[in-house]
N, C-alpha and C positions, 0 to 999 in steps of 0.2 A: 350154224351161226353160234358164235360164242356169247358168253355173258356180256362181255364188253361191247360187242356189236349191238346187242339188244339195248344196252344202257345208252350207247351213243344215239341210236335211233329214237329212244324215248326222250333223251335230252333235247334233241333237235325238235321233236314234236312239241315238247313243253315250251321251248324258247319261242317258236313261231306262235303257238297258241297264247302264251303269256303276253307277247307283243300286241296281239289283237285285243285281248281282254283288257290289258292295262290301258289301252287307248280308250276303250269304252268306259272303264272306271275313271279315267282322267276327265273325260267329258262330264260324267255324272258328278264327280268331285268338284269340278268347276262350278256347276250349278248349285251344289250345296254350299260351297264357300261364298258364292255370290248371295245366296239367300241369307246366310249367317251374317255377313258383313252389312247387308242392307237392314236386316232386322235389329242388329245390335246398334247401328248408327241411328236407327229410328227413321230411316228413309222408307217411304211407302211407295212401292212400285206395283204396277198391275201384274197379275199372274202371267199374262201372255208374254211378258218381257223375258222370262227365263228361257222358254223354248226358242225365242228369237235370238237371244245371245248364244244359245247352244248351236243354233244353225249358223250363226256368224262364225263361231269357232270352227265348225266343220268346213265351211267355205274357206276359211283362212288356212286350215291344215291342207286342204285339197290344193289351194293355190301354191303353197310351199312345195308340195309334191310335184305340181306342174313345173314350177321353177327349177327344181332339181332335175326333172326329166328333160326340160327344154335345153338347159345348158350342160347336160351330160355330167352333172355332179355325181349322181349315183354310179354311173359307169366308171368315173374316175376313182371313186372310192373302192369299187369292186376290183378294178385293175390294180390299184395299189395293194389291196389285200392279197390278190393273186400273186403279184410279182415280188412283194416285199415280205409278206408274213406267212406265205404258204410255200414251204420248201419243195413240195412235190410239183406244183405248177411251175415254180421257178426252174426246177431241173428239166421239166418237159420243154419249156421255152428255150433253155440253153441247148438242149438236144436238137431242137428244130433249127436253131441258128447254126449249130455245128454241121448238121446235114446239108443245109443250104450252102454253107461255105464249102463243104466237100464236093458238092455237085456244081459249084461255080455259079449259083444263082444269086441275084441281088438280095441283100438282107431285108 
C-alpha cells in the first residue's frame, strides 16, 4: 500500500465521519441559536421546548431522507456521479455495451 492509498483511505474516513459529526454539531448549533435568539429578543420559553424543537428537526431530516429514498433521488444522484463524473465507471459501462453489441444482445 502506497502513501497515496493510505491518504485516500484516511480522507474517505474523514469525510464520512465529518458528515455524521457535522450533522450532530448542526443540531446542537440549531439549539444554541434558538436559545440566543429567544433570550436576546426577551422571549421566555420553557426549557422543554428546546429538546422538542430538536426532535422536530430530527423528524424533518428523516422525512427528507425518506422522500429522497422513496422517489429514488439518491440513486439518481449516484447514477449521475457514476456515469458523468467517474471515468472508470463510464468506461466499464461502455465496455459492457460493446460486449452486448458484439454478442447480439439487446442493450
